[in-house]
N, C-alpha and C positions, 0 to 999 in steps of 0.2 A: 608432517608438520608437528613441531614440538610445542608443548605447553610451557610458556615462559612466565606463568603467573606465580605469585608467591603464595605460601600456605595461607588458607583462609580467604583468598581472593578468587573470584569467579573468573575462569578463562574467558578471553574475548569471544571465542567461538560460541560459548553458551549465551553470552549477552546478545550476540547477533542472531542466534537461533531464536531466542526469546522475542527479539524485536520482530522477526518475521512472523512468529506465532501471534503476536499482538496485532499486527496488521491484518492477518487473516481473520482473527476473531472479532475485529471491530469494523470490518468492511465486507459485508456479505449482503446479497440482495434479499429483500424482504417483500412480502405481498405478492400480488399477481401482476402479470404483464398487462398494461393498459394501452389503449389506442385512442388517440384523439381523431376528430373528424378530418383533420388535415393530413393524416397518415403518420403522424409522429407516434412512435411507440416508446413507452417508458416504464420504469420501475424504480423503486427507491432502494438506496443503500441503507444499511443499518445506522450509518452515521448521519443520515438525514439528507444526503445529496440525492437529487433526482437525476437518474441516468437515462439518457434518451438518444435516439438517433438524430441525425441532422442532414443537411443537404449534401454533405460529402463524407459522412461517416455513418457506420451502423451502430446499433445499440451494443452489439458485442464489442466493437472497438472502444466505445466509451467505457464499458464495464472493465475491459482489460487495462485501459489507460488509468482509470481511477484506482484499480487495485495495485498497479505498478507504482503510481505516485504515493499511495499509502505505504507501501513496502519501502520505497526509497526514503520517505520521511522518517519512518521508524528506524531503519538501518542507520541513517545519518545521525540521528539522535543518540544511538547506542555505540557508534564507532568511537574508538579511542582517540583522544586528542593527539594531533601530530601525524595521523595517518595521511599519506599523500592522497589528494583528492583531484577529481577531474574538473570540478567547479569550486569556486570560492563560496564559502558560506558566511553569513553575517556573524 
């Protein structure tokens, strides 16, 4: 893949790489795993979201989904204008 940036302009791949790093650095689990009397297990994300299991999903699935959503939002914000998308953004 060639770099089509102009001198002094950051290549798109660097912006997207930085977006992924931002998502990783702002969405990590903190504290200890906790369990409620009803069997719900949970822990917090560094962003303040409480990640927990549910009737049809595991805590691990919730953590993975949360991280994927964070990564998607960061990448979408960093993507260059006009790039073809799977979904329309506002």
